[in-house]
C-alpha positions as CSV (number, residue, x, y, z in Angstrom):
1,M,0.1,0.1,0.0
2,I,1.6,3.3,-1.2
3,H,-0.4,5.7,1.0
4,T,-1.6,5.2,4.5
5,F,-5.0,6.6,3.9
6,H,-8.0,6.0,1.7
7,I,-11.1,8.0,0.5
8,P,-14.2,6.2,1.6
9,V,-17.5,6.2,-0.3
10,L,-19.1,9.6,-0.3
11,G,-22.8,9.5,-0.9
12,L,-24.0,8.1,-4.4
13,G,-22.4,10.6,-6.8
14,Y,-19.7,12.5,-4.7
15,S,-17.1,9.8,-5.3
16,I,-18.7,8.0,-8.2
17,D,-15.4,8.7,-10.4
18,T,-13.0,9.7,-7.7
19,P,-10.6,6.9,-8.8
20,L,-10.1,8.8,-12.1
21,K,-8.9,11.7,-10.2
22,V,-6.6,10.0,-7.6
23,A,-5.8,6.3,-8.5
24,R,-2.9,7.3,-10.7
25,Y,-1.2,8.9,-7.6
26,G,-1.5,5.7,-5.7
27,I,-4.5,6.9,-3.6
28,S,-7.3,4.2,-3.1
29,S,-10.9,5.3,-3.1
30,V,-14.5,3.9,-3.1
31,I,-17.3,3.9,-5.7
32,S,-20.9,3.3,-4.6
33,I,-22.6,0.8,-6.8
34,V,-26.2,1.3,-5.4
35,D,-27.5,3.5,-8.4
36,D,-27.2,1.9,-11.7
37,E,-29.0,4.8,-13.4
38,L,-26.2,7.2,-12.3
39,I,-23.6,4.6,-13.1
40,E,-24.9,4.2,-16.6
41,R,-25.0,8.1,-17.1
42,M,-21.5,8.4,-15.9
43,R,-20.3,5.6,-18.2
44,A,-21.8,7.6,-21.2
45,Y,-20.2,10.8,-20.0
46,H,-16.7,9.4,-19.5
47,S,-16.7,7.3,-22.7
48,Q,-17.5,10.5,-24.7
49,L,-14.8,12.4,-22.8
50,N,-12.1,9.7,-23.5
51,N,-13.3,8.9,-27.1
52,E,-14.3,5.4,-26.1
53,P,-17.0,3.5,-27.7
54,Y,-20.3,3.5,-25.8
55,T,-23.4,1.4,-26.4
56,A,-26.3,2.0,-23.8
57,I,-27.3,-0.8,-21.6
58,T,-31.2,-0.2,-21.4
59,K,-33.5,-1.4,-18.6
60,K,-35.2,-3.9,-21.4
61,E,-31.9,-6.0,-21.3
62,P,-31.9,-9.0,-19.0
63,D,-29.7,-8.5,-15.8
64,Y,-29.2,-4.8,-17.0
65,R,-28.3,-3.6,-13.4
66,A,-25.4,-6.0,-13.1
67,K,-24.3,-5.3,-16.8
68,R,-24.2,-1.6,-16.2
69,I,-22.1,-1.9,-13.1
70,T,-19.6,-4.3,-14.8
71,A,-19.4,-2.1,-17.9
72,Y,-18.8,1.1,-15.9
73,L,-16.3,-0.4,-13.5
74,D,-14.4,-1.9,-16.6
75,L,-14.4,1.6,-18.1
76,V,-12.9,3.2,-14.9
77,N,-10.4,0.4,-14.6
78,L,-9.3,1.0,-18.3
79,L,-9.0,4.7,-17.9
80,A,-7.3,4.7,-14.6
81,S,-4.9,2.1,-15.8
82,R,-4.2,4.2,-18.9
83,Q,-3.7,7.3,-16.8
84,F,-1.1,5.3,-14.6
85,D,0.7,4.0,-17.6
86,H,1.0,7.4,-19.1
87,L,2.2,9.0,-15.8
88,R,4.9,6.1,-15.6
89,A,6.0,6.9,-19.1
90,M,6.9,10.5,-18.2
91,D,10.4,12.0,-17.5
92,F,11.1,13.3,-13.9
93,D,10.5,16.9,-14.9
94,K,9.8,19.2,-12.1
95,G,6.2,20.0,-11.6
96,N,4.7,17.1,-13.8
97,D,2.4,14.3,-12.7
98,L,5.3,12.0,-12.2
99,C,7.0,14.2,-9.7
100,R,3.6,14.8,-8.1
101,Y,3.1,11.3,-7.3
102,F,6.2,11.0,-5.3
103,E,5.7,14.4,-3.7
104,L,2.2,13.4,-2.4
105,L,3.8,10.5,-0.4
106,P,4.5,11.0,3.3
107,E,8.1,12.1,4.0
108,Q,8.7,8.9,6.1
109,S,7.8,6.5,3.2
110,R,10.7,4.5,1.6
111,L,9.5,5.5,-1.9
112,R,9.4,9.2,-1.1
113,Q,12.9,9.0,0.5
114,G,14.2,7.3,-2.5
115,Y,12.7,10.0,-4.7
116,D,14.4,12.7,-2.5
117,L,17.7,10.9,-2.8
118,M,17.3,10.5,-6.6
119,L,16.9,14.4,-6.9
120,D,20.3,14.9,-5.4
121,Y,22.1,12.4,-7.8
122,P,24.1,14.0,-10.6
123,E,22.8,13.5,-14.0
124,G,24.1,10.3,-15.7
125,M,23.6,6.6,-16.0
126,Q,23.3,5.9,-12.2
127,K,20.5,8.5,-11.9
128,K,18.7,6.8,-14.9
129,L,18.8,3.4,-13.2
130,F,17.6,5.0,-9.8
131,Q,14.5,6.5,-11.7
132,Q,13.8,3.2,-13.3
133,R,13.8,1.4,-10.0
134,L,11.5,4.1,-8.5
135,I,9.1,3.8,-11.4
136,K,9.1,-0.1,-11.1
137,E,7.9,0.2,-7.5
138,M,5.0,2.6,-8.2
139,E,1.5,1.3,-7.6
140,P,-1.9,2.7,-8.6
141,G,-4.6,3.3,-5.8
142,S,-7.2,0.5,-5.5
143,I,-10.6,1.1,-7.2
144,D,-13.0,-0.3,-4.6
145,V,-16.7,-0.5,-4.3
146,N,-19.2,-0.2,-1.7
147,I,-22.7,-2.0,-1.2
148,M,-25.0,-1.1,1.8
149,S,-26.0,-4.7,2.4
150,K,-29.4,-3.8,3.7
151,L,-30.3,-1.9,0.4
152,D,-31.5,-5.2,-1.2
153,K,-34.9,-4.3,-2.9
154,M,-36.7,-7.2,-4.5
155,N,-37.3,-6.7,-8.3
156,Y,-40.2,-7.8,-10.5
157,T,-40.7,-8.3,-14.2
158,A,-43.0,-6.3,-16.4
159,N,-45.7,-8.9,-15.7
160,G,-45.4,-8.4,-12.0
161,D,-43.5,-11.8,-11.4
162,Y,-40.7,-11.8,-8.7
163,S,-37.4,-12.0,-10.7
164,G,-35.7,-14.2,-8.2
165,D,-33.4,-13.7,-5.2
166,T,-30.3,-13.3,-7.5
167,F,-31.8,-10.3,-9.1
168,T,-32.5,-8.3,-5.9
169,D,-30.6,-5.0,-5.9
170,A,-27.6,-6.0,-3.6
171,L,-27.0,-9.4,-5.1
172,A,-27.3,-7.8,-8.9
173,A,-24.6,-5.1,-7.8
174,L,-22.3,-7.7,-6.3
175,R,-22.5,-9.6,-9.5
176,G,-21.8,-6.6,-11.4
177,F,-18.6,-6.2,-9.3
178,A,-17.6,-9.9,-9.4
179,N,-17.8,-9.9,-13.3
180,S,-15.7,-6.9,-13.7
181,K,-12.0,-6.7,-14.6
182,L,-11.2,-4.9,-11.3
183,R,-8.6,-6.5,-8.9
184,S,-9.9,-4.7,-5.9
185,S,-12.2,-5.0,-2.7
186,I,-16.0,-4.8,-2.2
187,I,-16.8,-3.0,1.0
188,L,-20.0,-4.3,2.7
189,S,-21.5,-1.9,5.1
190,A,-24.6,-1.4,7.1
191,G,-24.9,-4.7,8.8
192,M,-25.0,-8.3,7.8
193,N,-27.1,-9.5,4.9
194,P,-27.0,-13.5,5.0
195,R,-28.3,-13.9,1.5
196,L,-25.8,-11.4,0.0
197,Y,-22.9,-12.8,2.1
198,S,-23.7,-16.3,1.0
199,Y,-23.9,-15.3,-2.8
200,L,-20.3,-14.3,-2.6
201,E,-19.5,-18.1,-2.5
202,A,-20.9,-18.2,-6.1
203,F,-18.0,-16.4,-7.6
204,P,-14.4,-18.1,-7.9
205,V,-12.8,-14.6,-7.7
206,F,-13.3,-14.4,-3.9
207,F,-11.2,-17.6,-3.5
208,P,-7.4,-17.9,-3.6
209,D,-6.0,-18.7,-6.9
210,D,-2.9,-21.1,-7.5
211,D,-0.5,-18.7,-5.9
212,G,-2.7,-18.1,-3.0
213,Q,-3.7,-14.6,-4.1
214,L,-7.3,-13.1,-4.0
215,A,-8.4,-11.5,-7.3
216,K,-11.2,-9.7,-5.4
217,K,-11.2,-9.1,-1.6
218,V,-14.0,-8.7,0.8
219,V,-13.8,-5.6,3.4
220,L,-16.4,-5.2,6.2
221,K,-17.1,-1.8,7.5
222,V,-17.9,-2.3,11.1
223,S,-18.5,-0.4,14.4
224,D,-17.4,-2.8,17.0
225,F,-15.3,-5.9,17.4
226,R,-18.1,-8.4,18.4
227,S,-20.1,-7.6,15.3
228,A,-16.9,-7.8,13.1
229,F,-15.9,-11.2,14.5
230,I,-19.6,-12.6,14.0
231,Q,-19.7,-11.4,10.5
232,A,-16.2,-12.7,9.7
233,K,-17.0,-16.2,11.2
234,F,-20.2,-16.4,9.0
235,L,-18.0,-15.6,5.9
236,V,-15.0,-17.8,6.7
237,K,-17.4,-20.9,7.2
238,K,-18.0,-20.4,3.4
239,G,-14.2,-20.2,2.6
240,L,-14.5,-16.4,2.3
241,W,-11.7,-14.4,3.9
242,V,-12.2,-10.9,5.3
243,S,-9.2,-8.9,4.0
244,E,-9.9,-5.7,6.0
245,F,-12.1,-4.5,8.9
246,R,-12.8,-0.9,8.2
247,I,-13.8,0.5,11.6
248,E,-16.0,3.5,11.6
249,S,-17.0,5.8,14.5
250,G,-20.8,5.3,15.3
251,L,-21.6,8.9,15.2
252,N,-18.6,11.0,14.1
253,C,-18.9,10.1,10.5
254,G,-20.6,11.1,7.3
255,G,-23.8,9.4,5.7
256,H,-25.8,7.0,7.7
257,A,-24.8,6.8,11.4
258,F,-24.9,3.4,13.1
259,A,-24.7,4.4,16.9
260,T,-23.3,1.6,19.1
261,E,-24.7,0.9,22.6
262,G,-22.4,3.5,24.1
263,F,-19.2,2.1,23.1
264,L,-16.7,4.7,22.1
265,L,-14.1,4.5,19.3
266,G,-11.1,4.6,21.4
267,P,-12.2,1.5,23.6
268,I,-13.4,-0.2,20.4
269,L,-10.0,0.2,18.6
270,E,-8.2,-1.0,21.9
271,E,-10.3,-4.2,21.8
272,F,-9.2,-4.8,18.1
273,K,-5.8,-4.2,19.0
274,Q,-5.8,-6.6,21.9
275,K,-7.8,-9.4,20.1
276,R,-6.4,-9.0,16.6
277,Q,-4.0,-12.0,16.5
278,E,-6.5,-14.2,18.4
279,M,-9.3,-13.5,15.9
280,L,-6.8,-14.0,12.9
281,D,-5.7,-17.4,14.3
282,E,-9.3,-18.6,14.9
283,L,-10.5,-17.4,11.5
284,F,-7.5,-19.0,9.7
285,S,-8.0,-22.1,11.2
286,T,-11.6,-22.4,10.0
287,Y,-10.7,-20.8,6.7
288,Q,-7.9,-23.4,6.0
289,A,-10.2,-26.4,6.8
290,V,-13.2,-25.2,4.7
291,L,-10.9,-24.4,1.6
292,L,-9.4,-28.0,2.0
293,Q,-12.9,-29.3,1.4
294,K,-13.0,-27.2,-1.7
295,Q,-9.6,-28.6,-2.9
296,I,-7.9,-25.5,-2.2
297,V,-4.7,-25.7,-0.2
298,I,-3.4,-22.6,1.6
299,A,-0.5,-22.6,3.9
300,H,-0.4,-19.0,5.3
301,P,-3.2,-16.7,6.3
302,P,-3.9,-13.9,3.8
303,K,-3.3,-10.5,5.1
304,Q,-5.9,-9.1,7.2
305,K,-5.9,-5.3,7.6
306,L,-7.4,-3.0,10.2
307,T,-8.3,0.5,9.2
308,V,-10.3,3.3,10.9
309,Q,-12.3,6.3,9.8
310,G,-14.7,8.8,11.1
311,G,-13.8,12.3,12.4
312,I,-10.0,12.2,11.8
313,G,-9.0,15.9,11.4
314,T,-5.3,16.3,12.2
315,A,-2.0,14.8,11.3
316,Y,-1.5,14.0,15.0
317,E,-4.7,12.1,15.2
318,N,-3.8,10.4,12.0
319,R,-0.4,9.3,13.1
320,F,-1.6,8.2,16.7
321,L,-4.2,6.0,15.3
322,L,-1.7,4.3,13.1
323,D,1.0,4.0,15.7
324,Y,-0.8,3.4,19.0
325,Y,-3.6,1.1,17.7
326,D,-1.4,-0.5,15.0
327,M,-4.0,0.5,12.2
328,D,-2.8,-0.2,8.8
329,A,-4.4,2.9,7.2
330,T,-7.1,5.7,8.0
331,G,-10.1,6.8,6.1
332,W,-10.5,10.5,5.2
333,G,-14.1,11.3,3.8
334,S,-15.7,14.5,4.6
335,P,-12.7,16.8,4.3
336,F,-12.3,15.7,0.7
337,L,-15.9,17.3,-0.1
338,L,-13.9,20.5,-0.1
339,V,-11.4,19.3,-2.7
340,P,-13.0,20.0,-6.0
341,E,-10.6,18.1,-8.0
342,V,-11.3,14.9,-6.1
343,T,-15.1,14.8,-5.4
344,N,-18.4,16.1,-7.2
345,V,-19.6,19.0,-5.1
346,D,-21.5,21.6,-7.2
347,E,-20.4,25.3,-6.8
348,N,-23.4,26.4,-4.6
349,T,-23.2,23.5,-2.2
350,L,-19.3,24.0,-2.0
351,T,-19.9,27.7,-1.1
352,Q,-22.4,26.7,1.6
353,L,-20.0,24.1,2.9
354,E,-16.9,26.6,3.2
355,T,-18.9,28.9,5.3
356,A,-20.8,26.4,7.5
357,T,-20.5,26.3,11.2
358,E,-20.9,23.4,13.7
359,D,-24.6,24.1,14.0
360,D,-25.1,23.4,10.3
361,F,-24.2,19.7,10.5
362,Y,-26.7,17.7,12.5
363,L,-27.8,14.1,13.2
364,S,-31.3,13.7,11.6
365,G,-34.3,11.6,10.8
366,S,-34.1,12.5,7.2
367,S,-33.2,8.9,5.7
368,P,-36.1,6.8,4.5
369,L,-34.2,3.8,5.7
370,G,-35.2,4.9,9.4
371,I,-31.5,5.0,10.2
372,Q,-30.0,8.3,11.8
373,F,-28.5,10.3,9.0
374,N,-25.8,13.1,9.0
375,N,-27.6,16.1,7.3
376,F,-26.6,19.6,6.3
377,K,-29.0,22.5,7.0
378,K,-28.0,24.7,4.1
379,S,-28.5,21.9,1.4
380,T,-30.9,22.8,-1.4
381,S,-32.7,19.6,-0.7
382,E,-33.5,20.8,2.8
383,E,-34.7,24.1,1.1
384,L,-36.9,22.3,-1.3
385,R,-38.5,20.1,1.6
386,M,-39.4,23.1,3.6
387,S,-40.8,24.9,0.4
388,R,-43.0,21.9,-0.3
389,L,-44.2,21.9,3.4
390,E,-45.1,25.6,3.0
391,R,-47.3,24.7,-0.1
392,G,-49.1,21.9,1.7
393,R,-47.3,19.3,-0.5
394,P,-44.9,17.3,1.6
395,G,-42.8,14.4,0.1
396,S,-40.9,13.8,-3.0
397,P,-41.8,12.1,-6.4
398,C,-40.5,8.6,-6.3
399,A,-38.8,7.6,-9.6
400,K,-35.8,5.3,-8.7
401,K,-37.3,3.3,-5.8
402,Y,-34.1,2.1,-4.4
403,L,-35.2,2.9,-0.8
404,V,-38.7,1.3,-1.0
405,S,-39.4,-0.6,2.2
406,N,-42.8,0.5,3.7
407,T,-45.9,-1.6,3.4
408,E,-48.0,0.1,6.2
409,F,-50.7,1.4,3.5
410,T,-49.8,-0.4,0.3
411,E,-49.3,-4.1,-0.8
412,T,-46.1,-3.0,-2.9
413,P,-43.4,-1.3,-0.8
414,I,-43.1,2.4,-1.1
415,C,-40.6,4.9,0.1
416,T,-41.3,6.9,3.3
417,A,-39.9,10.0,1.7
418,S,-42.5,9.7,-1.2
419,R,-45.4,12.1,-1.7
420,E,-47.6,8.9,-1.7
421,Y,-46.5,7.6,1.7
422,Q,-46.5,11.0,3.4
423,H,-50.0,11.9,2.2
424,L,-51.3,8.6,3.5
425,K,-49.6,8.9,6.9
426,I,-50.5,12.3,7.5
427,E,-54.3,11.4,6.8
428,Q,-53.8,8.6,9.3
429,L,-52.4,11.0,11.9
430,Q,-55.3,13.3,11.4
431,T,-57.7,10.5,12.5
432,L,-55.7,9.5,15.7
433,E,-57.2,12.2,18.1
434,L,-53.6,13.3,19.2
435,T,-52.8,16.3,21.2
436,A,-51.5,19.3,19.2
437,D,-47.9,18.7,20.5
438,E,-48.2,15.0,19.8
439,Y,-49.6,15.6,16.3
440,E,-46.8,18.2,15.5
441,Q,-44.0,15.9,16.9
442,Q,-45.3,13.0,14.5
443,Y,-45.9,15.2,11.6
444,Q,-42.4,16.6,11.7
445,A,-41.0,12.9,11.9
446,V,-43.0,12.0,8.8
447,T,-42.0,15.0,6.7
448,E,-38.4,15.2,7.8
449,K,-37.6,12.4,5.2
450,I,-36.0,13.5,2.0
451,C,-35.3,11.8,-1.2
452,L,-31.8,10.4,-1.1
453,C,-31.9,8.6,-4.5
454,E,-32.0,11.8,-6.5
455,G,-30.5,14.3,-3.9
456,L,-27.2,12.3,-3.5
457,C,-26.6,12.2,-7.3
458,A,-27.9,15.8,-8.2
459,S,-24.4,17.5,-7.4
460,A,-22.7,15.2,-9.9
461,Y,-25.2,15.9,-12.5
462,I,-24.9,19.6,-11.9
463,K,-21.1,19.6,-12.0
464,Y,-21.0,17.7,-15.3
465,D,-24.0,19.5,-16.8
466,L,-25.9,16.0,-17.2
467,L,-29.3,17.1,-15.6
468,K,-32.2,16.2,-17.8
469,P,-35.0,18.6,-18.5
470,R,-37.5,18.8,-15.5
471,E,-35.1,16.7,-13.3
472,N,-34.8,17.5,-9.7
473,K,-31.6,19.6,-9.1
474,A,-32.0,19.9,-5.3
475,V,-28.8,18.5,-3.7
476,A,-28.5,16.3,-0.6
477,I,-25.2,16.0,1.0
478,C,-24.1,14.4,4.2
479,P,-20.8,15.3,5.7
480,G,-19.6,14.3,9.1
481,P,-19.6,17.0,11.8
482,N,-15.8,17.2,11.4
483,L,-16.2,19.2,8.1
484,A,-17.2,22.1,10.3
485,Y,-13.6,22.9,11.2
486,F,-12.4,23.0,7.5
487,S,-13.2,26.6,6.1
488,R,-12.4,26.8,2.4
489,A,-11.7,24.7,-0.8
490,Y,-8.3,23.0,-0.8
491,S,-6.3,21.3,-3.6
492,L,-5.4,17.6,-3.5
493,D,-1.8,18.5,-2.6
494,E,-3.1,20.6,0.4
495,M,-5.2,18.0,1.9
496,V,-2.6,15.2,1.5
497,Q,-0.1,17.3,2.9
498,H,-2.4,18.0,5.9
499,I,-3.1,14.4,6.4
500,Y,0.7,13.7,6.6
501,G,1.6,16.7,8.7
502,A,3.6,18.7,6.1
503,T,1.1,21.5,6.4
504,D,-1.6,22.4,9.1
505,L,-4.9,23.5,7.4
506,L,-6.6,23.8,10.9
507,D,-4.0,25.9,12.4
508,K,-5.5,28.2,15.1
509,I,-8.9,26.5,14.6
510,K,-10.5,25.7,17.9
511,R,-11.4,22.1,17.5
512,P,-12.1,19.2,20.0
513,H,-10.0,16.1,19.8
514,M,-11.8,13.4,17.6
515,F,-12.3,11.1,20.5
516,I,-14.0,14.0,22.6
517,K,-16.2,15.1,19.6
518,E,-17.5,11.7,19.4
519,L,-18.1,11.4,23.1
520,N,-20.0,14.6,23.0
521,L,-22.2,13.4,20.0
522,Y,-23.0,10.3,22.1
523,I,-24.0,12.4,25.1
524,D,-26.3,14.4,22.9
525,Y,-27.6,11.2,21.4
526,L,-28.5,9.8,24.9
527,Q,-30.1,13.0,25.9
528,N,-32.3,13.0,22.9
529,D,-33.2,9.4,23.2
530,L,-34.2,9.9,26.9
531,Q,-36.1,12.9,26.0
532,S,-38.2,11.1,23.4
533,Q,-39.0,8.4,26.0
534,L,-40.0,10.5,28.8
535,K,-43.8,10.1,28.7
536,D,-43.8,6.4,28.5
537,I,-40.3,5.0,29.4
538,T,-40.4,1.3,30.0
539,E,-38.2,-0.6,32.5
540,K,-36.6,-2.4,29.6
541,K,-35.7,1.0,28.1
542,K,-34.4,2.3,31.2
543,K,-31.9,-0.6,31.6
544,Q,-30.8,0.1,28.1
545,L,-30.2,3.8,28.8
546,S,-28.5,3.0,32.0
547,K,-26.1,0.6,30.3
548,F,-25.6,3.1,27.5
549,K,-24.6,5.8,30.1
550,L,-22.3,3.3,32.0
551,Q,-20.5,2.5,28.8
552,L,-19.7,6.2,28.2
553,Q,-18.4,6.5,31.6
554,D,-16.2,3.5,31.1
555,G,-15.1,5.3,27.9
556,I,-14.2,8.4,29.7
557,A,-12.1,6.7,32.3
558,Y,-10.3,5.1,29.3
559,Y,-9.6,8.4,27.7
560,K,-8.2,10.0,30.9
561,E,-5.8,7.2,31.1
562,L,-4.9,7.4,27.5
563,F,-4.5,11.2,27.5
564,A,-2.5,11.2,30.6
565,S,0.0,8.8,29.0
566,S,0.3,11.0,25.9
567,A,4.1,11.8,26.5
568,N,4.7,13.0,22.9
569,Q,2.2,15.9,23.1
570,T,2.8,19.3,24.9
571,S,1.4,19.3,28.4
572,G,-0.8,22.2,27.5
573,I,-2.7,20.4,24.7
574,V,-3.0,17.3,26.9
575,Q,-4.5,19.4,29.9
576,D,-6.9,20.9,27.3
577,W,-8.2,17.4,26.5
578,I,-8.4,16.4,30.0
579,N,-10.4,19.6,30.8
580,D,-12.7,18.9,27.9
581,L,-13.2,15.4,29.2
582,T,-14.1,16.6,32.6
583,T,-16.6,19.0,31.1
584,S,-18.1,16.1,29.1
585,E,-18.1,13.9,32.3
586,E,-20.1,16.5,34.3
587,Q,-22.6,16.9,31.5
588,L,-23.0,13.1,31.4
589,S,-23.4,12.8,35.3
590,G,-26.2,15.3,35.1
591,I,-28.3,13.0,32.9
592,A,-30.7,11.4,35.3
593,I,-32.4,8.1,34.0
């Protein structure tokens, strides 16, 4: 791995073609393969841009969803490989892309040090040989893909017949990746889907080849050790190896937020650190035995990486996670929304993000999935939602139907952000004889939902001028709260230098330590949960909230000890962290359950 960070998936459209912007520099990134309509339009766009032949894959074709995904991933792979080959064919001329490749690397990396040494060589054969060796060791960034496991809508033929289990959304997307030419990873997020996980077994590319290598790898995005181990054991019993656990903060992240039961990121990472080898040994023992039954012999466990993402904001935090917790890499997502050459953020949204404050980023009930969602108050999708409410027309037209799941009023599932559902639900509320306060609370919960299928693609369409007539141009965006501390647009070079500590984009910005920020988000989460239960709280709920609070208290005790032992930081900074912890502890103590 050339870099020690990656760019995680960012919504549907924000990182849909990020590999074409960063893979040639050795930086790995992730494409969402949820929306095949977006994917097909991006394939048409990039084919035309690069003079590649393009034949549309229409919805009339059998298995069109998987075919669209395969075709787009193959195009991205082709173009990124071509970019990388072109870069490697360059001479080392100051300021060109070849030099940029090496100058983006961290100063402590062996390849960067070799490059710096080469620059001091006198011109001649020795320098040429040195340059050839450097070029030989270059690697492109990985072009990885993401599937939210639970987004697995069933599909039907034109006659209304069920298409079958292998044609559900998630399984078709997996098939699209498996059939592509990519040698990379599929990141499975949002919990376990046994049918999807079992379907991996149908593709030989997820099993070791004769050299023990995996053409395609499985990565699990997880929020705690227990769930990670359970999912890995399920997979390994089928002969499927988890090549990476991508540990994400429960709340201090972008997109959907999967809160833990009060377990904080630091203690979670500590558990992974302590039990990593034990887990590896147990998984490999099963893996080896299962592969033997499939006539595959493997002598050594494949590499199993641990990475972490969610709220990382400084080079110190980045380095600490790598060194103290033995992480193999970190994920930097939301800050790259302010890097126009890397992600697809339209100019209006970019301007709003640049001037946003902490209050503009909030945990919401906006997602039709019923999962907490990091939202942005200044987005045009929020403006549109409010204007529809003012006109007495809540809800959105539902064209794509990726998030349909509700059968409360209809036999066929519909989306809770749709105009149809919200109209029916509000009609029901009006018959329930609720108090004014109860009605308002439930009305707001219903109408808070926004269309993510279109909103998370709109920015990419606007940026590339791909909007169709009458198509919704309201942008939904879901940055993590950490983005509040970054205050302008940056170049790729600036952001990478910030990550590695060569520059500090947050100099003089008052910002809490990432662990403390997450702790405070959990305290707010607990308060809000308790507030919503006050009228009819059950004994079971009381026990759950008490346990949640206790876990937070344990986390605070862990951080106090951790910060006190941070000898490589100045005492003033450590004291600020401890003071912030004390303030958070007092706030938590004041919550009576």
